[in-house]
C-alpha positions as CSV (number, residue, x, y, z in Angstrom):
1,M,134.2,134.2,90.7
2,N,132.2,133.1,93.7
3,K,133.3,129.9,95.4
4,K,130.6,127.4,96.1
5,L,129.9,124.3,98.1
6,L,128.9,121.3,96.0
7,L,127.4,118.2,97.7
8,F,128.3,114.9,96.1
9,V,126.6,111.7,97.3
10,F,128.8,108.8,96.5
11,S,126.6,105.7,96.8
12,F,128.0,102.2,97.0
13,V,127.9,99.1,99.0
14,L,131.0,98.0,101.0
15,S,131.9,94.4,102.0
16,A,133.5,93.1,105.2
17,G,136.7,91.3,105.7
18,V,139.4,90.8,108.3
19,A,140.9,93.9,110.1
20,M,143.9,95.4,108.4
21,A,146.4,98.0,109.4
22,Q,145.8,101.8,109.2
23,C,145.6,102.7,105.5
24,T,148.4,104.5,103.7
25,P,147.6,106.9,100.8
26,P,148.8,105.9,97.4
27,D,151.7,107.6,95.6
28,P,150.4,110.9,94.2
29,N,153.0,110.8,91.4
30,T,151.7,107.5,90.0
31,T,148.1,107.5,91.0
32,P,145.5,108.8,88.5
33,P,142.5,110.8,89.8
34,G,139.6,108.5,90.9
35,F,138.4,106.1,93.5
36,T,139.5,102.5,94.0
37,P,137.9,99.9,94.1
38,E,135.8,101.1,91.2
39,P,132.0,100.5,91.3
40,G,131.1,96.9,90.3
41,S,134.4,95.4,91.7
42,P,133.7,92.5,94.1
43,L,134.5,93.3,97.7
44,A,135.1,91.0,100.6
45,P,131.9,89.7,102.4
46,G,132.1,89.5,106.2
47,D,130.6,87.8,109.1
48,M,129.0,88.7,112.4
49,G,131.5,88.7,115.2
50,V,134.5,88.7,112.8
51,A,137.0,91.6,112.5
52,Y,136.5,93.7,109.3
53,S,138.5,96.2,107.2
54,Q,137.8,97.6,103.8
55,V,140.3,100.1,102.4
56,F,139.4,102.6,99.7
57,M,142.1,104.6,97.9
58,F,141.6,107.8,95.9
59,K,143.1,110.8,94.3
60,V,141.0,113.9,94.3
61,P,140.4,115.2,90.7
62,S,140.9,118.8,89.9
63,D,137.8,119.1,87.8
64,T,134.6,117.2,87.1
65,T,131.1,117.6,85.6
66,V,127.9,118.2,87.6
67,E,124.3,118.6,86.6
68,F,122.9,122.1,87.1
69,Q,119.3,123.0,86.3
70,G,119.2,119.9,84.0
71,F,122.4,120.7,82.1
72,P,125.9,119.4,82.5
73,V,128.3,122.0,84.0
74,D,132.0,121.9,84.3
75,A,133.3,122.3,87.8
76,Q,136.8,123.1,89.1
77,I,137.5,121.3,92.4
78,D,139.6,123.1,95.1
79,S,139.1,120.5,97.9
80,I,136.8,117.8,99.2
81,S,135.7,116.4,102.6
82,F,134.4,113.0,103.4
83,D,131.5,113.8,105.8
84,D,129.9,110.5,106.7
85,I,129.3,106.9,105.7
86,T,125.7,106.0,106.5
87,G,124.2,102.5,106.6
88,L,127.3,100.7,107.9
89,P,126.5,97.4,109.7
90,G,126.7,97.7,113.5
91,G,130.2,97.6,114.9
92,L,131.8,99.3,111.9
93,S,133.2,102.9,111.7
94,F,135.5,104.7,109.3
95,A,138.7,106.7,109.5
96,C,140.5,108.8,106.9
97,S,144.2,109.0,106.3
98,N,143.8,112.8,107.1
99,A,142.2,113.1,110.6
100,D,139.7,115.7,109.4
101,C,138.9,113.8,106.2
102,F,139.7,116.9,104.2
103,Y,141.7,116.7,101.0
104,D,142.9,119.3,98.4
105,A,142.6,118.8,94.6
106,L,145.1,116.2,93.3
107,E,145.9,115.0,96.9
108,T,145.8,111.3,97.5
109,G,144.2,109.6,100.5
110,C,142.4,106.5,101.8
111,I,139.5,105.5,104.0
112,D,139.6,102.5,106.3
113,V,136.2,101.1,107.3
114,S,136.8,98.7,110.2
115,G,135.5,97.1,113.4
116,T,133.8,93.9,114.3
117,I,130.3,93.3,112.8
118,T,127.5,93.0,115.3
119,D,124.6,93.0,112.9
120,P,123.1,89.7,111.6
121,D,123.4,88.2,108.1
122,G,122.1,90.3,105.3
123,T,123.0,92.8,102.6
124,Y,123.7,96.3,103.6
125,P,123.5,99.4,101.4
126,I,126.2,102.0,102.3
127,T,126.2,105.7,101.3
128,V,129.4,107.9,101.5
129,M,128.7,111.6,101.8
130,V,131.3,113.8,100.2
131,T,131.3,117.6,100.0
132,F,133.6,119.3,97.6
133,Y,134.5,123.0,97.4
134,G,135.1,124.6,94.0
135,T,133.8,126.8,91.2
136,A,131.1,125.5,88.8
137,L,131.1,127.2,85.4
138,G,128.2,127.5,83.0
139,G,130.1,129.0,80.1
140,S,132.0,131.7,81.9
141,V,129.5,132.3,84.7
142,A,129.8,130.7,88.1
143,T,126.6,128.8,89.1
144,E,125.1,129.1,92.6
145,Q,124.1,125.5,93.2
146,A,124.4,121.9,92.0
147,G,122.8,118.6,92.7
148,S,124.0,115.1,93.8
149,L,126.1,112.6,91.8
150,P,125.5,108.9,92.2
151,F,129.0,107.3,92.5
152,G,128.2,103.6,92.0
153,E,127.2,100.4,93.8
154,Y,129.0,97.5,95.4
155,E,127.5,94.8,97.6
156,I,128.2,94.0,101.2
157,I,127.2,90.5,102.3
158,V,127.3,89.6,105.9
159,G,127.1,85.8,106.3
160,D,128.6,82.7,107.9
161,V,132.2,81.7,107.3
162,G,132.8,78.0,106.9
163,I,132.2,75.0,104.7
164,E,129.3,75.1,102.4
165,D,126.6,72.7,103.5
166,G,126.1,71.5,99.9
167,L,126.4,72.6,96.3
168,S,123.5,72.6,94.0
169,L,124.1,70.1,91.2
170,N,121.6,71.6,88.9
171,K,123.2,75.0,88.5
172,F,126.4,76.9,88.6
173,D,127.2,77.2,92.4
174,L,130.3,78.1,94.5
175,G,131.2,76.7,97.9
176,Q,133.3,78.4,100.6
177,N,137.0,77.5,100.5
178,Y,138.2,75.2,103.2
179,P,140.2,75.6,105.4
180,N,139.5,79.3,105.8
181,P,141.6,81.1,107.1
182,F,144.6,79.2,105.7
183,D,148.4,79.8,105.4
184,K,149.6,77.5,102.6
185,S,146.7,76.2,100.5
186,T,143.0,75.8,100.5
187,L,140.4,73.8,98.5
188,I,137.7,75.5,96.4
189,S,134.7,73.6,95.3
190,F,132.0,74.5,92.8
191,S,129.3,72.8,90.7
192,S,128.6,73.3,87.0
193,D,125.4,72.3,85.1
194,A,127.5,71.5,82.0
195,N,131.0,71.0,80.7
196,K,132.2,74.5,80.2
197,T,135.1,76.9,80.7
198,I,135.1,78.9,83.9
199,E,137.0,82.0,84.6
200,F,138.7,82.1,88.1
201,K,139.8,85.5,89.5
202,V,141.3,86.6,92.8
203,Y,141.1,90.2,94.0
204,N,142.9,91.9,96.9
205,V,141.1,94.4,99.2
206,L,141.9,97.3,96.8
207,G,139.9,95.6,94.0
208,E,143.1,94.7,92.1
209,I,143.2,91.4,90.2
210,V,146.0,89.3,91.5
211,R,145.1,86.1,89.6
212,D,143.1,85.4,86.5
213,E,142.9,82.0,84.9
214,K,140.6,79.6,83.0
215,I,139.3,76.3,84.4
216,D,137.8,73.5,82.3
217,A,134.9,72.5,84.4
218,E,132.9,69.2,84.1
219,R,129.2,68.8,84.8
220,G,128.7,68.2,88.5
221,V,131.0,69.0,91.5
222,N,134.5,70.3,90.7
223,Q,137.3,71.0,93.2
224,F,140.8,72.5,92.9
225,E,143.6,73.6,95.2
226,F,144.5,77.2,95.6
227,V,148.1,77.8,96.8
228,A,148.8,81.0,98.8
229,E,151.3,83.1,96.8
230,Y,150.3,86.4,98.3
231,P,150.8,88.4,101.5
232,A,148.5,87.7,104.5
233,G,145.2,89.4,104.3
234,V,141.6,89.3,102.9
235,Y,141.0,88.2,99.3
236,I,138.0,87.8,97.1
237,Y,137.7,84.9,94.7
238,S,135.2,84.7,91.9
239,L,134.1,82.2,89.3
240,S,132.3,83.2,86.2
241,D,130.7,81.1,83.5
242,G,130.2,84.1,81.2
243,T,126.6,84.6,82.4
244,T,126.8,84.4,86.2
245,T,129.6,85.6,88.5
246,L,129.8,84.1,92.0
247,T,132.1,85.5,94.8
248,K,133.4,84.4,98.2
249,R,135.9,85.7,100.7
250,M,139.1,83.9,101.8
251,V,141.7,84.9,104.4
252,I,145.4,84.1,104.1
253,K,147.1,84.0,107.5
């Protein structure tokens, strides 16, 4: 069968944090095929003039499904290459664990997007361009072309780090933890428009949940202490009232 080049467009939005070490690929024996963090997972926001790093881990699948002439087609993957990441805020670039950003099927790898943000506050859409090489089958016949596949969306927010000027008392609102960065503990403040149960989660830079607990909030401003029990690095904390989820970045020294 004829080999073919299939272009996948993986669309998502990255978020900024504090610079980390060069990424190390995950264990191929324990890592399932896929991309981590998954679309929809909160990622660290960043700030102009602050060092940033966002690590993405993956294991290349051996097969997938693409759309060809309006129909789903099974495709066997031989290898992929990460070609570019467009739309990054100024000052950021990316590096793959393989210098050529080329990976065989079932090989694990990682991408580290890092630098110091030079662009102003705002939200930046990011697109990762991925080319994979393989054979697409329509029944038992190899196809000659395929289209793009949207991977998913995240959100990169570039904004100030520091204490929140004020919380809105008429709605569910989240303040920046203080101090930030911190080494032992930090205070997190939020406001609630009613007495309700709030879900508090903390994520590491891989999008993994490292803490998940419930908080009984009272109407008005609430505050609690977060004690550092994790390695130094960038973490995302989120509060959810079941309808709205709010996220902020914190840094453990």
